[in-house]
C-alpha positions as a Markdown table, in Angstrom:
| # | Residue | x | y | z |
|---|---|---|---|---|
| 1 | Met | 0.0 | 0.0 | 0.0 |
| 2 | Ser | 1.2 | 3.5 | -0.8 |
| 3 | Asn | 1.8 | 6.4 | 1.6 |
| 4 | Tyr | -0.6 | 8.7 | -0.3 |
| 5 | Ser | -3.7 | 10.2 | 1.4 |
| 6 | Thr | -7.0 | 9.0 | 0.1 |
| 7 | His | -8.6 | 12.4 | 0.2 |
| 8 | Ile | -7.7 | 16.1 | 0.5 |
| 9 | Glu | -9.9 | 19.0 | 1.5 |
| 10 | Lys | -10.3 | 21.9 | -0.9 |
| 11 | Ser | -9.4 | 24.2 | 2.0 |
| 12 | Thr | -6.1 | 22.3 | 2.4 |
| 13 | Val | -5.4 | 22.5 | -1.4 |
| 14 | Ser | -5.8 | 26.3 | -1.3 |
| 15 | Thr | -3.0 | 26.6 | 1.3 |
| 16 | Leu | -0.4 | 24.8 | -0.8 |
| 17 | Pro | 2.3 | 26.5 | -2.9 |
| 18 | Thr | 1.3 | 27.0 | -6.6 |
| 19 | Val | 3.1 | 25.1 | -9.3 |
| 20 | Ser | 3.1 | 25.7 | -13.1 |
| 21 | Phe | 4.8 | 24.4 | -16.2 |
| 22 | Glu | 8.2 | 25.9 | -16.7 |
| 23 | Gly | 9.0 | 24.5 | -20.2 |
| 24 | Arg | 8.4 | 25.8 | -23.7 |
| 25 | Ile | 4.8 | 26.5 | -24.8 |
| 26 | Ile | 4.2 | 26.5 | -28.5 |
| 27 | Thr | 0.8 | 27.7 | -29.7 |
| 28 | Ile | -0.4 | 26.3 | -33.0 |
| 29 | Asp | -3.0 | 27.6 | -35.3 |
| 30 | Thr | -2.2 | 26.2 | -38.8 |
| 31 | Val | -2.5 | 22.7 | -40.2 |
| 32 | Glu | 1.2 | 22.9 | -41.3 |
| 33 | Asp | 2.4 | 23.7 | -37.8 |
| 34 | Thr | 0.1 | 20.9 | -36.4 |
| 35 | Asp | 1.9 | 18.5 | -38.7 |
| 36 | Lys | 5.3 | 19.7 | -37.4 |
| 37 | Ala | 4.2 | 19.4 | -33.8 |
| 38 | Val | 3.0 | 15.8 | -34.4 |
| 39 | Lys | 6.3 | 15.0 | -36.1 |
| 40 | Ala | 8.2 | 16.4 | -33.1 |
| 41 | Leu | 6.0 | 14.3 | -30.7 |
| 42 | Ser | 6.3 | 11.1 | -32.8 |
| 43 | Gly | 9.6 | 10.1 | -31.2 |
| 44 | Glu | 8.0 | 10.3 | -27.7 |
| 45 | Arg | 6.7 | 7.2 | -25.9 |
| 46 | Leu | 4.7 | 9.1 | -23.3 |
| 47 | Ile | 2.9 | 12.5 | -23.4 |
| 48 | Gly | 0.4 | 14.3 | -21.2 |
| 49 | Ile | -2.9 | 15.3 | -22.9 |
| 50 | Asp | -5.7 | 17.6 | -22.0 |
| 51 | Thr | -8.4 | 19.7 | -23.8 |
| 52 | Glu | -10.1 | 23.0 | -23.2 |
| 53 | Thr | -13.5 | 24.1 | -24.4 |
| 54 | Arg | -15.0 | 27.5 | -24.5 |
| 55 | Pro | -17.4 | 27.7 | -21.6 |
| 56 | Ser | -21.1 | 28.4 | -22.4 |
| 57 | Phe | -23.0 | 30.5 | -19.9 |
| 58 | Lys | -26.3 | 30.1 | -21.9 |
| 59 | Lys | -28.6 | 27.1 | -21.6 |
| 60 | Gly | -28.6 | 25.0 | -24.8 |
| 61 | Val | -25.5 | 26.7 | -26.2 |
| 62 | His | -22.5 | 24.3 | -26.6 |
| 63 | Tyr | -19.1 | 24.8 | -28.2 |
| 64 | Asp | -16.8 | 22.3 | -29.8 |
| 65 | Val | -13.5 | 21.6 | -28.1 |
| 66 | Ser | -11.3 | 24.6 | -28.7 |
| 67 | Leu | -7.8 | 23.4 | -27.7 |
| 68 | Ile | -5.8 | 20.2 | -27.3 |
| 69 | Gln | -2.7 | 20.3 | -25.2 |
| 70 | Leu | 0.1 | 17.7 | -25.8 |
| 71 | Ser | 3.0 | 17.9 | -23.4 |
| 72 | Thr | 6.4 | 16.3 | -22.9 |
| 73 | Ala | 8.4 | 16.9 | -19.8 |
| 74 | Asp | 9.8 | 20.2 | -21.3 |
| 75 | Thr | 7.6 | 21.3 | -24.2 |
| 76 | Cys | 3.8 | 21.7 | -24.5 |
| 77 | Phe | 2.0 | 22.2 | -27.8 |
| 78 | Leu | -1.3 | 24.0 | -27.7 |
| 79 | Ile | -3.2 | 23.1 | -30.9 |
| 80 | Arg | -6.1 | 25.5 | -31.5 |
| 81 | Leu | -8.8 | 23.2 | -32.8 |
| 82 | Asn | -11.2 | 26.0 | -33.4 |
| 83 | Arg | -8.6 | 27.2 | -36.1 |
| 84 | Val | -7.2 | 23.9 | -37.5 |
| 85 | Lys | -10.1 | 21.5 | -36.8 |
| 86 | Met | -8.7 | 17.9 | -36.7 |
| 87 | Pro | -5.9 | 17.5 | -39.2 |
| 88 | Asp | -4.9 | 14.0 | -40.4 |
| 89 | Ser | -1.6 | 14.2 | -38.5 |
| 90 | Leu | -3.4 | 14.8 | -35.2 |
| 91 | Val | -5.8 | 12.0 | -35.8 |
| 92 | Ser | -3.0 | 9.6 | -36.5 |
| 93 | Leu | -1.3 | 10.6 | -33.2 |
| 94 | Leu | -4.5 | 10.0 | -31.3 |
| 95 | Glu | -4.8 | 6.6 | -33.0 |
| 96 | Asn | -1.2 | 5.7 | -32.4 |
| 97 | Lys | -1.0 | 2.9 | -29.8 |
| 98 | Glu | 2.8 | 3.2 | -29.6 |
| 99 | Ile | 2.5 | 6.6 | -27.9 |
| 100 | Thr | 0.9 | 6.6 | -24.5 |
| 101 | Lys | -1.2 | 9.6 | -23.9 |
| 102 | Val | -1.8 | 10.2 | -20.2 |
| 103 | Gly | -4.8 | 12.3 | -19.0 |
| 104 | Ile | -7.7 | 12.7 | -16.7 |
| 105 | Ser | -11.4 | 11.7 | -17.4 |
| 106 | Leu | -10.3 | 10.9 | -20.9 |
| 107 | His | -13.7 | 9.6 | -21.8 |
| 108 | Asp | -15.0 | 13.2 | -21.9 |
| 109 | Asp | -12.1 | 14.2 | -24.1 |
| 110 | Tyr | -12.8 | 11.4 | -26.6 |
| 111 | Gln | -16.4 | 12.4 | -26.8 |
| 112 | Ala | -15.6 | 16.1 | -27.3 |
| 113 | Leu | -12.9 | 15.4 | -29.9 |
| 114 | Asn | -15.1 | 12.9 | -31.7 |
| 115 | Lys | -17.6 | 15.6 | -32.3 |
| 116 | Arg | -14.9 | 17.4 | -34.4 |
| 117 | Arg | -13.9 | 14.3 | -36.2 |
| 118 | Lys | -14.4 | 10.6 | -35.7 |
| 119 | Phe | -11.3 | 8.7 | -34.6 |
| 120 | Lys | -10.4 | 5.5 | -32.7 |
| 121 | Pro | -8.6 | 6.4 | -29.5 |
| 122 | Glu | -5.5 | 4.2 | -29.0 |
| 123 | Gly | -2.8 | 4.4 | -26.3 |
| 124 | Phe | -4.8 | 6.5 | -23.9 |
| 125 | Phe | -4.1 | 6.1 | -20.2 |
| 126 | Asp | -6.6 | 7.5 | -17.7 |
| 127 | Leu | -5.1 | 8.6 | -14.3 |
| 128 | Gln | -8.4 | 8.4 | -12.6 |
| 129 | Lys | -8.3 | 4.7 | -12.8 |
| 130 | Tyr | -4.6 | 4.4 | -12.0 |
| 131 | Val | -4.6 | 6.5 | -8.8 |
| 132 | Lys | -7.0 | 4.0 | -7.2 |
| 133 | Glu | -4.2 | 1.4 | -7.1 |
| 134 | Phe | -2.4 | 3.8 | -4.8 |
| 135 | Gly | -5.5 | 4.3 | -2.6 |
| 136 | Ile | -6.2 | 7.8 | -3.9 |
| 137 | Glu | -9.9 | 8.4 | -4.2 |
| 138 | Glu | -9.9 | 11.9 | -5.5 |
| 139 | Met | -10.9 | 12.4 | -9.2 |
| 140 | Ser | -9.8 | 16.0 | -10.0 |
| 141 | Leu | -6.4 | 16.8 | -11.4 |
| 142 | Gln | -5.9 | 19.5 | -8.9 |
| 143 | Lys | -6.6 | 17.3 | -5.9 |
| 144 | Ile | -4.6 | 14.3 | -7.2 |
| 145 | Tyr | -1.6 | 16.6 | -7.9 |
| 146 | Ala | -1.9 | 18.1 | -4.4 |
| 147 | Ile | -1.9 | 14.6 | -2.8 |
| 148 | Val | 1.1 | 13.3 | -4.9 |
| 149 | Phe | 3.2 | 16.5 | -4.8 |
| 150 | Gly | 1.9 | 18.7 | -2.0 |
| 151 | Glu | 1.5 | 21.6 | -4.5 |
| 152 | Arg | -1.4 | 23.3 | -6.1 |
| 153 | Ile | -2.3 | 23.8 | -9.7 |
| 154 | Ser | -4.2 | 27.1 | -10.3 |
| 155 | Lys | -7.6 | 26.8 | -11.9 |
| 156 | Ser | -8.3 | 30.5 | -12.4 |
| 157 | Gln | -8.3 | 30.3 | -16.2 |
| 158 | Gln | -10.6 | 27.3 | -16.5 |
| 159 | Leu | -13.7 | 29.3 | -17.5 |
| 160 | Ser | -12.0 | 31.8 | -19.7 |
| 161 | Asn | -12.7 | 32.0 | -23.5 |
| 162 | Trp | -10.6 | 29.5 | -25.3 |
| 163 | Glu | -11.6 | 30.8 | -28.7 |
| 164 | Asn | -10.2 | 34.3 | -28.1 |
| 165 | Asp | -8.3 | 35.7 | -31.1 |
| 166 | Val | -5.2 | 35.5 | -29.1 |
| 167 | Leu | -4.8 | 33.3 | -26.0 |
| 168 | Thr | -3.4 | 35.2 | -23.0 |
| 169 | Asp | -0.1 | 34.1 | -21.4 |
| 170 | Lys | -2.2 | 33.1 | -18.3 |
| 171 | Gln | -4.4 | 30.9 | -20.5 |
| 172 | Lys | -1.4 | 29.3 | -22.2 |
| 173 | Leu | 0.3 | 28.6 | -18.9 |
| 174 | Tyr | -2.9 | 27.1 | -17.4 |
| 175 | Ala | -3.5 | 24.9 | -20.4 |
| 176 | Ala | 0.1 | 23.7 | -20.6 |
| 177 | Thr | 0.3 | 23.0 | -16.9 |
| 178 | Asp | -2.7 | 20.7 | -17.0 |
| 179 | Ala | -1.3 | 18.4 | -19.7 |
| 180 | Trp | 2.2 | 18.4 | -18.1 |
| 181 | Ala | 0.8 | 17.7 | -14.6 |
| 182 | Cys | -0.8 | 14.5 | -15.9 |
| 183 | Leu | 2.5 | 13.3 | -17.2 |
| 184 | Lys | 4.3 | 14.2 | -14.0 |
| 185 | Ile | 1.7 | 12.4 | -11.8 |
| 186 | Tyr | 2.0 | 9.3 | -14.0 |
| 187 | Asn | 5.8 | 9.2 | -13.8 |
| 188 | Gln | 5.8 | 9.8 | -10.0 |
| 189 | Leu | 3.3 | 7.0 | -9.4 |
| 190 | Lys | 5.2 | 4.6 | -11.6 |
| 191 | Gln | 8.3 | 5.3 | -9.7 |
| 192 | Thr | 6.5 | 4.8 | -6.4 |
| 193 | Lys | 5.3 | 1.4 | -7.7 |
| 194 | Gln | 8.8 | 0.3 | -8.7 |
| 195 | Glu | 10.2 | 1.3 | -5.2 |
């Protein structure tokens, strides 16, 4: 059995030091640059993944997923799906079982991405199932990260407009941190298991 807590209170999380991604963040809004990003990621065995969708504050109004974040330990690509849609290269990455894509509540991400274009998700690894092996019963990325690392991921940009003409630096950092954090949690838990 691991030494991780099963639960953490929101009030406890709010007292923890904040952490964010410190690597390179590359924002992509053309198909050509998407192809280049996928090529750069094709040598990776493991990447963090997340998506963002423009929030709707009106009943019955829904938006397609706006952004997909794909992160290595030191570089995160933010692919603006509202600009590039779902290029072939991106679909091939999402269908590539050789590259493990680690995320949280991935079922929701598949469904959102599938609305843009049908694909067969391969090589996806959902942390929500994995953390249970360590006795962690929390489901949110923020709480899982807090339990594993004792640090807090800021959620202040979550409900911002992901289809703005230009994403703010805060939005970019928030989006990159989420994908990178999934990767970091996975690596840490794997190490804990081996020990």
